[in-house]
C-alpha positions in Angstrom: 10.9 -38.5 22.8 9.9 -41.1 20.5 11.3 -40.7 16.9 7.1 -40.9 15.5 6.6 -37.9 17.7 9.8 -36.3 17.0 8.7 -36.8 13.1 5.5 -35.3 13.9 6.5 -32.6 15.5 8.7 -31.7 12.9 6.8 -31.2 9.9 3.8 -29.3 12.5 7.2 -26.5 12.9 7.4 -27.0 9.3 4.0 -26.3 8.2 3.6 -23.1 10.6 6.5 -22.2 9.3 5.7 -22.1 5.7 2.2 -20.4 7.0 4.2 -17.6 8.5 5.7 -16.7 5.7 2.5 -16.6 4.1 1.5 -13.5 6.8 -0.7 -16.2 8.5 -0.4 -15.1 11.9 -3.6 -17.6 13.0 -3.8 -21.6 13.4 -7.9 -22.9 14.5 -6.7 -26.3 16.3 -9.4 -28.6 17.2 -9.4 -30.1 20.5 -8.4 -34.4 19.6 -5.2 -32.0 17.8 -4.3 -30.6 21.6 -5.0 -34.0 23.4 -2.4 -35.7 20.8 -0.1 -33.0 21.0 0.3 -33.3 24.9 -0.2 -37.0 25.1 3.0 -37.0 23.0 4.6 -34.5 24.5 3.6 -36.1 29.0 4.9 -39.7 27.3 8.0 -38.6 26.5 9.9 -38.3 30.2 8.9 -41.8 30.7 11.2 -43.0 28.1 13.9 -40.7 29.0 15.9 -42.5 32.1 19.6 -42.2 31.7 21.4 -45.1 31.9 17.8 -47.5 31.8 17.2 -50.4 30.2 14.8 -50.7 27.3 12.9 -53.2 29.4 13.1 -54.7 33.0 13.8 -52.6 36.8 16.9 -50.3 36.7 20.6 -51.8 37.8 22.4 -48.2 38.3 23.0 -47.3 41.5 23.2 -43.2 40.4 20.5 -41.2 40.5 18.2 -41.3 37.7 18.3 -38.1 35.9 14.7 -37.4 34.7 13.6 -34.9 32.2 12.2 -32.4 33.9 8.0 -31.6 33.2 7.4 -28.6 30.5 6.3 -25.6 32.1 2.9 -24.9 30.9 3.2 -21.8 29.0 0.5 -18.8 29.6 -2.4 -18.7 27.1 -1.9 -16.5 24.5 -4.0 -13.2 23.8 -7.0 -13.1 22.3 -6.3 -12.5 18.6 -7.3 -9.5 17.5 -11.1 -9.0 15.8 -11.3 -9.9 12.3 -13.7 -9.2 9.5 -14.9 -12.0 8.6 -18.4 -11.8 6.6 -20.9 -8.9 6.3 -23.2 -8.5 9.5 -26.8 -8.8 8.4 -28.6 -5.2 8.5 -31.7 -4.7 10.8 -34.5 -4.6 9.0 -35.3 -0.7 9.9 -32.0 0.5 9.3 -32.4 -1.1 5.5 -35.5 0.7 5.4 -33.8 3.5 6.5 -31.4 3.8 3.9 -33.9 2.2 0.8 -35.9 6.0 1.8 -32.7 7.5 2.0 -31.6 7.1 -1.6 -35.0 7.0 -2.8 -35.1 11.0 -1.9 -31.2 11.1 -3.4 -32.7 9.8 -6.3 -35.1 12.3 -6.9 -33.3 15.3 -6.2 -33.5 18.2 -7.8 -31.9 20.6 -6.2 -28.8 21.3 -8.1 -30.5 22.4 -11.7 -27.6 22.1 -13.4 -25.9 18.6 -12.3 -30.0 17.2 -12.5 -30.2 18.3 -15.3 -27.2 16.0 -16.9 -26.2 13.3 -15.0 -27.1 10.1 -16.3 -27.7 8.3 -12.8 -27.2 10.0 -9.3 -24.7 7.6 -7.2 -25.9 7.2 -3.3 -23.2 4.6 -2.3 -22.2 1.6 -1.9 -21.6 -1.5 0.5 -22.5 -3.0 3.7 -24.8 -0.6 6.3 -23.1 -2.0 9.2 -19.4 -1.5 8.1 -17.2 -0.2 10.4 -14.8 1.2 7.7 -17.2 4.2 5.7 -14.8 5.8 2.3 -16.2 8.7 1.2 -14.6 10.0 -2.3 -15.1 13.9 -3.9 -18.1 13.1 -6.6 -19.1 10.8 -9.2 -16.9 10.5 -12.2 -18.0 9.5 -15.6 -17.6 5.8 -14.9 -19.4 6.0 -12.4 -22.3 8.2 -13.0 -22.9 5.7 -15.9 -22.8 2.3 -13.9 -24.9 4.5 -10.5 -21.7 3.0 -8.6 -18.6 4.8 -6.5 -15.2 4.0 -7.8 -16.2 2.0 -10.7 -13.4 3.8 -12.3 -9.8 3.2 -13.2 -9.5 4.7 -9.6 -12.3 2.5 -8.5 -10.7 -0.5 -9.5 -7.3 0.8 -7.4 -9.2 1.3 -4.3 -10.4 -2.0 -4.7 -7.0 -3.5 -4.2 -6.4 -1.5 -2.0 -9.5 -3.2 0.7 -8.4 -6.2 -0.3 -4.7 -5.6 0.6 -6.1 -5.1 4.0 -8.4 -8.3 4.3 -12.0 -7.6 3.7 -13.9 -7.1 0.0 -16.2 -4.0 -1.4 -19.1 -5.8 0.5 -17.7 -5.4 3.8 -16.9 -1.7 3.9 -19.4 1.6 3.0 -18.4 3.8 0.0 -19.8 6.8 -0.7 -18.9 10.6 -2.0 -19.4 13.9 -1.2 -21.7 14.5 -3.8 -24.6 12.4 -5.9 -24.0 13.6 -9.4 -21.5 14.0 -11.5 -19.9 17.8 -11.9 -20.9 18.6 -15.6 -18.5 19.7 -17.6 -18.9 21.9 -21.0 -20.4 20.7 -23.8 -17.6 19.3 -25.5 -15.4 19.1 -22.3 -13.4 16.0 -21.6 -12.8 14.3 -17.7 -14.1 15.6 -14.5 -14.3 18.5 -12.9 -13.9 19.4 -9.3 -17.3 20.3 -7.0 -17.8 24.0 -6.1 -18.3 24.2 -2.8 -22.3 25.0 -3.1 -23.2 21.8 -4.5 -20.9 20.1 -2.0 -22.8 22.2 0.9 -26.0 21.8 -0.9 -25.5 18.0 -1.3 -23.8 17.1 1.8 -26.7 16.5 3.7 -27.2 13.3 2.3 -23.9 12.2 3.3 -24.6 13.1 6.9 -27.3 11.1 6.6 -25.5 8.0 5.5 -22.7 7.7 8.1 -25.6 8.9 10.6 -27.3 5.0 9.8 -24.0 3.2 8.8 -22.4 4.4 12.5 -19.2 3.1 10.8 -16.1 2.9 13.4 -14.0 4.8 11.1 -13.9 7.3 8.6 -11.4 7.5 5.4 -11.6 11.1 3.4 -10.3 9.7 0.0 -8.7 13.2 -1.5 -8.9 16.9 -0.6 -12.0 17.9 -2.4 -13.6 15.2 0.9 -11.4 16.4 3.4 -12.7 20.2 2.8 -16.4 18.7 2.0 -16.0 16.6 4.9 -14.2 19.0 7.3 -13.7 21.7 5.5 -10.1 22.2 6.3 -7.6 22.0 2.7 -4.0 20.9 1.9 -4.4 17.1 1.9 0.1 16.7 1.8 -0.6 18.2 5.4 -3.2 16.6 6.4 -2.7 13.1 5.4 -2.1 10.6 8.1 -3.0 13.0 10.8 -6.2 11.6 12.5 -9.5 14.3 12.4 -12.8 13.4 14.4 -15.9 13.9 11.7 -19.4 13.5 13.6 -17.6 11.8 16.8 -16.3 9.2 14.3 -12.3 9.1 13.6 -11.3 10.5 10.7 -8.3 9.6 8.3 -7.2 12.1 5.6 -5.5 10.3 2.6 -5.0 10.6 -0.9 -7.3 9.9 -3.5 -6.3 6.8 -5.4 -6.5 9.0 -8.7 -3.8 10.7 -7.6 -1.7 7.0 -7.0 -2.2 6.4 -10.4 -0.7 9.7 -11.4 2.4 8.9 -9.1 3.1 5.7 -9.3 5.5 5.0 -6.8 6.0 2.9 -3.9 7.0 5.6 -1.6 3.8 7.6 -2.8 1.7 4.4 -2.9 3.8 3.8 1.1 2.5 6.9 2.4 -1.6 5.3 2.0 -0.9 2.1 2.8 0.2 3.3 6.2 -2.3 5.8 7.2 -4.0 2.4 5.5 -2.9 0.4 8.7 -3.6 3.2 10.8 -7.0 2.7 10.3 -6.6 -1.3 11.0 -5.2 -0.7 13.3 -8.0 1.7 14.9 -10.7 -0.9 14.7 -8.6 -4.0 15.8 -7.8 -5.9 12.2 -4.8 -7.8 12.4 -1.9 -6.6 10.1 0.9 -10.2 8.9 4.6 -8.5 8.5 4.1 -9.5 5.4 1.6 -6.7 5.4 3.2 -4.1 6.7 6.2 -4.6 4.4 3.8 -4.0 1.1 5.9 -1.0 -0.9 8.2 -0.3 1.7 11.7 1.8 1.3 14.5 -0.3 0.1 
């Protein structure tokens, strides 16, 4: 093996190791690069005869030892599919979502909620998403913005999605309730939706799920799971796959819970749920990602 090729090989190995340390698993190679590397490997045995001079015929009567040809490496398995861009939705789906949104915007079924809301918080994201996150109801920030998960809990959800290697634009986010639950005059904070409110509003969510057709649903918090599958006890249910309208459903803690309980142990539970979701749809998980919030 020539000194030049050895230097190239050492540099390549060092570069690949640095990429692996950053959590990268796959590196695209141009055809010309592969040909150059292969040429270096096949050229090396020609200069590797033991006891042969640098030039001229070999004078030794001993058999010439030659470097055995490299054993062909079997092709690597195809990497898991990575969601790298937002797929454009069909015009029919875009129109159907727009019509559903318009109906929700005009909804007056819950008179108390319609009278106090600032905005109907319909949903946001990619209507062809593989993953759909479902929360319980808008809070004050969401009511003001008309978009789900924009407050402190929403900012944490965005970071969770980013940790999965995705963006908010690549997933779909919606709530069980499209209006903020009304509060008594002079009260602050947010209240849990009633069962009647959830049952009245959930047909809009059913229609959203049927139109988006995600591969996986993620239920954020006990109220969301109660509204979806009529089961209570998020501590018991989280991390255990359920099914809703024929779609795998992963219950996990609401981001607001993590804001109140910021131990790595609780964060790790949610992250394990999200890794299970990633595995379900074929997203690759790096060693760096697998180590997030690992117990020390």
